C-alpha positions in Angstrom: 0.0 0.0 0.0 1.4 3.4 -1.0 1.9 5.9 1.8 0.6 9.4 1.1 3.3 11.9 0.0 3.9 15.0 2.1 2.2 18.1 0.7 5.5 19.7 -0.4 6.7 16.6 -2.2 3.3 16.1 -3.8 3.0 19.7 -5.0 6.6 19.7 -6.4 6.1 16.3 -8.1 2.9 17.2 -9.8 4.3 20.7 -10.8 7.4 19.1 -12.3 5.3 16.4 -14.1 3.0 19.1 -15.5 6.0 21.0 -16.8 7.5 18.0 -18.5 4.2 17.3 -20.3 3.6 20.9 -21.2 7.1 21.5 -22.5 7.2 18.2 -24.5 3.9 19.2 -26.2 5.1 22.7 -26.9 8.5 21.6 -28.3 7.0 18.9 -30.4 4.4 21.0 -32.1 6.3 24.4 -32.4 8.3 23.3 -35.5 4.9 22.3 -37.1 3.4 25.7 -36.3 6.5 27.6 -37.5 6.5 25.6 -40.7 2.8 26.5 -41.2 3.1 30.2 -40.3 6.7 31.2 -41.0 9.3 32.8 -38.7 7.9 36.4 -39.0 4.3 35.3 -38.2 5.5 33.2 -35.3 7.4 36.2 -33.9 4.3 38.4 -34.2 2.1 35.7 -32.5 4.7 35.5 -29.7 4.8 39.3 -29.5 1.0 39.3 -29.0 1.4 36.9 -26.1 3.9 39.3 -24.6 1.0 41.6 -23.9 0.2 39.4 -20.8 3.1 40.8 -18.7 2.1 44.3 -19.7 -1.4 43.6 -18.3 0.2 42.1 -15.1 1.7 45.5 -14.3 -1.8 47.0 -14.0 -3.4 44.1 -12.2 -0.7 43.0 -9.8 -1.5 45.6 -7.2 -4.8 43.9 -6.4 -3.8 40.3 -7.0 -0.2 40.0 -5.8 -1.1 39.4 -2.1 -4.7 38.2 -2.6 -3.8 34.5 -2.1 -1.7 35.3 0.9 -4.4 37.2 2.7 -7.1 34.6 1.8 -4.9 31.8 3.0 -4.0 33.5 6.3 -7.7 34.1 7.0 -8.6 30.5 6.0 -5.9 29.1 8.4 -7.1 31.4 11.1 -10.6 30.0 10.7 -12.2 33.3 9.6 -14.6 32.3 6.8 -16.2 35.8 6.7 -12.8 37.3 6.0 -12.1 34.7 3.3 -15.4 35.6 1.6 -14.8 39.3 1.9 -11.3 39.0 0.3 -12.5 36.7 -2.6 -15.5 38.9 -3.4 -13.4 42.1 -3.2 -10.7 40.7 -5.5 -13.3 39.3 -8.0 -15.2 42.5 -8.4 -12.0 44.6 -8.6 -10.7 42.3 -11.3 -14.0 42.6 -13.2 -13.7 46.4 -13.1 -10.1 46.3 -14.3 -11.0 44.0 -17.2 -13.7 46.4 -18.3 -11.3 49.4 -17.9 -8.6 47.7 -20.1 -11.0 47.2 -23.0 -10.7 50.7 -24.4 -6.8 50.9 -24.6 -6.8 47.3 -25.9 -9.2 48.2 -28.7 -7.1 51.3 -29.5 -3.9 49.1 -29.8 -5.6 46.6 -32.0 -6.8 49.3 -34.3 -3.4 51.1 -34.5 -1.4 47.9 -34.5 0.4 48.6 -37.8 1.5 52.0 -36.6 2.8 50.7 -33.3 4.7 47.6 -34.3 6.6 46.3 -37.4 3.9 44.1 -38.9 4.1 43.1 -42.6 1.0 44.3 -44.4 -0.1 40.9 -45.5 -0.1 39.7 -41.8 -1.9 42.8 -40.3 -5.5 41.5 -40.3 -4.6 38.3 -38.6 -2.3 40.1 -36.2 -5.2 42.3 -35.2 -7.3 39.3 -34.5 -4.4 37.7 -32.5 -4.0 40.7 -30.3 -7.7 41.0 -29.7 -7.9 37.4 -28.7 -4.9 37.7 -26.4 -6.6 40.6 -24.6 -9.8 38.5 -24.3 -7.6 35.7 -22.7 -6.1 38.3 -20.3 -9.7 39.4 -19.2 -10.8 35.8 -18.7 -7.7 34.8 -16.7 -7.9 38.0 -14.7 -11.6 37.6 -13.7 -11.1 33.9 -12.9 -7.7 34.1 -11.2 -9.1 34.5 -7.7 -10.7 31.1 -7.8 -7.2 29.6 -7.6 -7.4 30.5 -3.9 -9.2 27.3 -3.1 -6.3 25.0 -4.0 -3.9 27.4 -2.4 -5.7 27.5 0.9 -6.0 23.7 1.0 -2.3 23.3 0.0 -3.4 21.2 -3.0 -1.3 22.9 -5.7 -1.0 19.5 -7.4 -4.6 19.8 -8.5 -3.8 23.2 -10.1 -0.8 21.6 -11.9 -3.0 18.8 -13.3 -5.7 21.1 -14.5 -3.2 23.4 -16.2 -1.6 20.3 -17.9 -5.1 19.4 -19.2 -5.5 23.0 -20.4 -2.2 22.9 -22.3 -3.2 19.6 -24.0 -6.5 21.2 -25.0 -4.7 24.3 -26.3 -2.3 22.4 -28.4 -5.0 20.0 -29.6 -7.0 23.0 -30.8 -4.0 24.6 -32.5 -3.0 21.4 -34.4 -6.6 20.7 -35.3 -7.1 24.2 -36.6 -3.9 24.2 -38.6 -4.7 20.7 -40.0 -8.3 21.4 -41.0 -8.1 25.1 -42.0 -5.6 27.4 -43.7 -2.9 28.4 -41.2 -3.7 31.6 -39.4 -1.6 33.7 -37.1 -4.4 34.1 -34.5 -5.1 30.3 -34.0 -2.7 30.2 -31.1 -4.4 33.1 -29.3 -7.8 31.5 -29.9 -6.6 28.3 -28.3 -5.3 30.4 -25.3 -8.8 31.8 -24.8 -10.2 28.2 -24.6 -7.4 27.3 -22.2 -8.2 30.2 -19.9 -12.0 29.3 -19.9 -11.2 25.7 -19.0 -8.9 26.6 -16.2 -11.3 29.2 -14.8 -14.2 26.6 -14.9 -12.2 24.0 -13.0 -10.9 26.4 -10.4 -14.5 27.6 -9.9 -15.5 24.0 -9.3 -12.7 23.7 -6.7 -13.9 26.8 -5.0 -17.4 25.3 -4.7 -15.9 22.1 -3.3 -13.3 23.5 -0.8 -14.9 26.8 0.0 -18.6 26.1 -0.3 -19.7 29.1 1.8 -18.1 31.7 -0.6 -20.5 33.8 -2.7 -19.7 36.6 -5.1 -22.3 39.2 -4.3 -21.3 42.9 -5.0 -22.6 43.7 -1.5 -19.6 41.8 -0.1 -17.1 44.1 -1.8 -15.1 45.7 1.0 -13.1 48.9 0.5 -11.1 48.2 3.6 -10.0 44.8 2.3 -9.1 46.4 -1.1 -7.0 49.1 0.6 -5.2 46.4 2.6 -4.4 44.5 -0.6 -3.3 47.6 -2.4 -1.1 48.8 0.4 1.3 45.9 -0.1 0.3 44.8 -3.6 0.9 48.2 -5.2 4.6 47.5 -4.9 4.1 44.4 -7.0 3.0 46.6 -9.9 6.4 48.3 -9.7 8.0 44.8 -9.5 6.2 43.6 -12.6 7.2 46.8 -14.4 10.8 46.0 -13.5 10.5 42.4 -14.7 9.0 43.8 -17.9 12.0 46.0 -18.5 14.3 43.2 -17.6 12.8 40.5 -19.9 9.4 41.4 -21.5 10.7 44.3 -23.6 13.4 42.2 -25.3 11.2 41.0 -28.2 9.5 44.3 -28.5 12.8 46.1 -28.8 14.0 43.5 -31.3 10.9 44.0 -33.4 11.0 47.8 -33.3 14.7 48.4 -33.7 16.0 45.3 -35.7 12.8 44.3 -37.5 10.2 41.5 -37.5 12.7 38.8 -38.6 15.0 39.6 -35.7 12.0 39.5 -33.4 11.2 36.0 -34.7 14.7 34.7 -34.2 14.7 36.0 -30.6 11.3 34.4 -30.1 12.7 31.0 -31.1 15.8 31.4 -28.9 13.5 32.3 -26.0 11.4 29.2 -26.3 13.5 27.1 -23.9 14.2 30.0 -21.5 10.5 30.8 -21.4 9.7 27.1 -20.6 12.4 27.2 -17.9 11.0 30.4 -16.4 7.5 28.8 -16.3 8.9 25.7 -14.7 10.7 27.7 -12.0 7.5 29.8 -11.4 5.4 26.6 -11.0 7.9 25.2 -8.5 7.8 28.4 -6.5 4.0 28.4 -6.6 4.1 24.8 -5.3 6.2 25.8 -2.2 4.5 29.2 -1.5 1.5 27.8 0.5 3.8 26.1 3.1 6.2 29.0 3.3 3.3 31.4 3.8 1.9 29.1 6.6 5.3 28.6 8.2 6.0 32.3 8.2 2.6 33.6 9.5 1.5 30.7 11.8 4.8 30.2 13.5 7.2 33.2 13.3 10.0 34.2 11.0 12.5 33.3 13.8 11.3 29.7 14.2 13.7 27.1 12.8 10.9 25.5 10.8 10.5 28.4 8.4 14.2 28.9 7.9 14.8 25.2 7.4 11.9 25.0 5.0 13.1 28.0 2.9 16.6 26.7 2.6 15.4 23.2 1.6 13.1 24.7 -1.0 16.0 26.8 -2.4 18.1 23.7 -2.8 15.3 21.7 -4.4 14.4 24.4 -6.9 18.1 25.1 -7.6 18.7 21.4 -8.3 15.7 21.1 -10.7 16.8 24.1 -12.6 20.6 23.6 -12.7 20.7 20.0 -14.0 18.4 20.3 -17.1 19.5 23.9 -18.0 23.2 22.9 -17.8 22.5 20.3 -20.5 20.8 23.0 -22.6 23.8 25.3 -22.2 26.1 22.6 -23.6 23.9 21.0 -26.3 21.6 23.8 -27.3 23.0 24.0 -30.9 22.3 20.3 -31.4 18.8 20.8 -30.1 18.1 23.8 -32.4 19.6 22.0 -35.4 17.1 19.1 -34.8 14.2 21.1 -33.7 14.3 23.9 -36.3 16.0 22.5 -39.4 17.3 25.3 -41.6 17.6 27.8 -38.8 21.0 29.2 -37.7 21.5 26.9 -34.8 24.8 28.5 -33.8 23.2 31.9 -33.4 20.2 30.5 -31.5 22.6 28.7 -29.2 24.6 31.9 -28.5 21.4 33.7 -27.6 20.2 30.8 -25.5 23.4 30.7 -23.4 23.1 34.4 -22.6 19.5 34.1 -21.5 19.8 30.9 -19.5 23.0 31.3 -17.6 21.7 33.3 -14.6 18.8 31.0 -14.1 21.0 27.9 -14.3 23.4 29.2 -11.7 21.0 30.9 -9.3 17.6 29.2 -9.9 17.1 28.5 -6.2 17.0 32.2 -5.3 13.6 32.5 -6.9 12.2 30.7 -3.8 12.7 34.0 -1.9 9.8 35.4 -3.9 7.6 33.3 -1.8 9.2 34.7 1.3 8.6 38.3 0.2 4.9 37.5 -0.3 4.6 35.6 3.0 6.3 38.5 4.9 4.4 41.2 2.9 7.7 42.9 2.2 7.5 43.7 -1.5 8.6 47.4 -1.5 12.4 47.2 -1.6 12.5 44.2 -4.1 10.1 46.1 -6.3 12.1 49.3 -6.3 15.4 47.6 -6.8 14.0 45.4 -9.7 12.5 48.5 -11.3 15.8 50.5 -10.9 17.9 47.7 -12.5 15.3 47.3 -15.2 15.4 51.0 -16.1 19.2 51.0 -16.1 19.2 47.9 -18.4 16.7 49.3 -20.8 18.4 52.6 -21.0 21.8 51.0 -21.7 20.3 48.7 -24.2 18.8 51.6 -26.3 22.1 53.5 -26.1 24.0 50.5 -27.5 21.5 49.7 -30.2 21.0 53.2 -31.5 24.4 54.9 -30.8 26.7 52.0 -31.5 24.6 50.0 -33.9 24.4 47.0 -31.7 23.4 43.5 -32.9 20.7 41.1 -31.7 23.1 39.5 -29.2 23.3 42.8 -27.2 19.7 42.3 -26.0 20.1 39.1 -24.0 23.6 40.1 -22.9 22.2 43.2 -21.1 19.5 41.0 -19.5 22.2 38.5 -18.3 24.2 41.1 -16.4 21.0 42.6 -14.9 20.0 39.1 -13.7 23.4 38.6 -12.1 23.0 41.8 -10.1 19.5 40.8 -8.9 19.8 37.1 -8.4 23.4 36.8 -7.4 23.6 39.8 -5.1 20.4 41.6 -4.0 17.9 38.8 -3.5 20.1 36.6 -1.3 20.9 39.5 0.9 17.4 40.9 1.3 15.8 37.4 1.5 18.1 36.7 4.5 17.1 39.9 6.1 13.4 39.0 5.7 14.1 35.7 7.5 15.9 37.4 10.4 19.3 36.3 9.2 22.6 38.0 8.5 22.9 39.3 4.9 25.4 36.7 3.9 23.6 33.7 5.4 22.0 32.4 2.1 25.1 32.6 0.0 26.3 29.1 1.0 23.0 27.7 -0.3 23.3 29.7 -3.5 26.9 28.6 -3.8 25.7 24.9 -3.8 23.3 25.9 -6.6 26.1 27.4 -8.7 28.5 24.5 -8.0 25.8 22.0 -9.0 25.3 23.8 -12.3 29.0 24.0 -13.0 29.5 20.3 -12.3 26.6 19.5 -14.6 28.1 21.7 -17.4 31.4 20.0 -16.9 29.8 16.6 -17.2 28.0 17.5 -20.3 31.0 19.2 -21.8 33.3 16.2 -21.1 30.8 13.8 -22.7 30.6 16.1 -25.8 34.4 16.2 -26.0 34.6 12.4 -25.8 32.0 12.1 -28.5 33.9 14.5 -30.7 37.2 12.7 -30.1 35.7 9.3 -31.1 33.8 10.9 -34.0 30.6 9.3 -32.7 27.5 10.9 -34.3 24.7 12.0 -32.0 22.7 14.6 -34.0 19.6 12.5 -34.3 16.5 12.6 -32.0 16.9 9.1 -30.6 20.6 9.6 -29.8 20.0 13.1 -28.5 17.4 11.7 -26.0 19.8 9.0 -24.9 22.6 11.6 -24.5 20.2 13.8 -22.5 19.2 10.9 -20.3 22.8 9.9 -19.6 24.1 13.4 -18.9 21.0 14.2 -16.9 21.2 11.1 -14.7 24.9 11.5 -14.1 24.5 15.2 -13.3 21.6 14.5 -11.0 23.5 11.9 -9.0 26.4 14.4 -8.5 23.9 17.2 -7.8 22.1 15.2 -5.1 25.4 15.0 -3.1 26.2 18.6 -3.7 22.8 20.1 -2.9 21.4 17.9 0.0 22.8 16.6 3.3 22.5 13.0 4.5 19.2 13.4 6.2 17.6 15.1 3.2 18.9 12.4 0.8 17.5 9.7 3.1 14.1 11.5 3.1 14.2 11.8 -0.7 15.1 8.1 -1.1 12.2 7.1 1.2 9.8 9.2 -0.9 11.2 7.6 -4.1 10.6 4.1 -2.7 7.0 5.2 -1.8 6.4 6.2 -5.4 8.0 3.0 -6.8 
């Protein structure tokens, strides 16, 4: 008889499994979609989806701390407060969705004047942007229903439903491309269907786990909204900083270097985007327990500190091992995945984008600490400041010195090193009541694990080159990935975890098997 997994292990396991399924589907079908649409059209479709982070800047003030306040009220056995917060966030999101309709309509109408869109793609591009804005509205209004799984610490259910939604999305895209003439807006249309499905399932979980919750406008509470905005407003600045650090890259490439350059950068960003989504899903999986440990116990209790360090090592391990393989074998992957593309250039861009996340992936756990502690102001201001500096330097290099496409991810890499390698470890330690340098040993393990994995992958590649053994086919590439991944994972387990943690992990592995 299988023993039940601890909530943390269960949430991480299902989040990782969902990522594997989602990424495999995305990577498998993207060449098919690019072949149907072309690189320029794929770049514009990806640019349309980049409107989502822009919308997050406006909506983060209300939603950033919503789950935190709802979960704290739930664990304090305050059902009236839970209902007040959910109703307040829901109706505030409805109001924001309505308010965004006018600027969205203007952008769709003036799309050709704002972006570099080839004339023959303009009608489909307008439809794609309109559908993306509809997706944003549906996801915004339904987002608060995710509080049910958060409060019950059942994030694995969210991961399962999101996996089902991705399967639905890709099935619709492939079906539309197979049955009809390929259109740029098919991806955005499938995203709307995905958002509707996720919202419906989360609403069902709300009815199941929080049956007393209703959405009457009379339950809207200005005091609750002010409390959310007081801390969450800083998250809007934080999202603006993230936008300047990452979200503007394809926009800048499109406006300054042209639609084709934007398409190339979109292809190079496919793996980093999947890696960022994976990291975010892992952080979301550990956030409920960090929130509970910080607010139910206290920040000086060993439980919260031990839990945070362990989560940093787990997330660092799961980012370092696969991304190290991508750093070494990215050109082989692109040559197989996008035949005819410049795999060497895509690999150079990939390395610049992925390196900080590979070395310091575990530091993203501290995002959960900031939310649990309701201390978002300083991280938001620092992120915004670094983002402004990076964007300013980028425009100077591109316009004054005629920079090339590689300058864009290079600027982002150095900005990420400043934030992830210096600021977040220091401030995260302060939030946990530790000395500023206390988390650097944990971060050092993360970097060492990544470097050892890169060394293993590089050594294997050198041996293959020395023996002239071919490996540029999908079956051999997968065998190579499995070998390097397994070897790096074994080394990484001993680097990242102590004896007690390894024994606990082995016991959970035996439970699964």
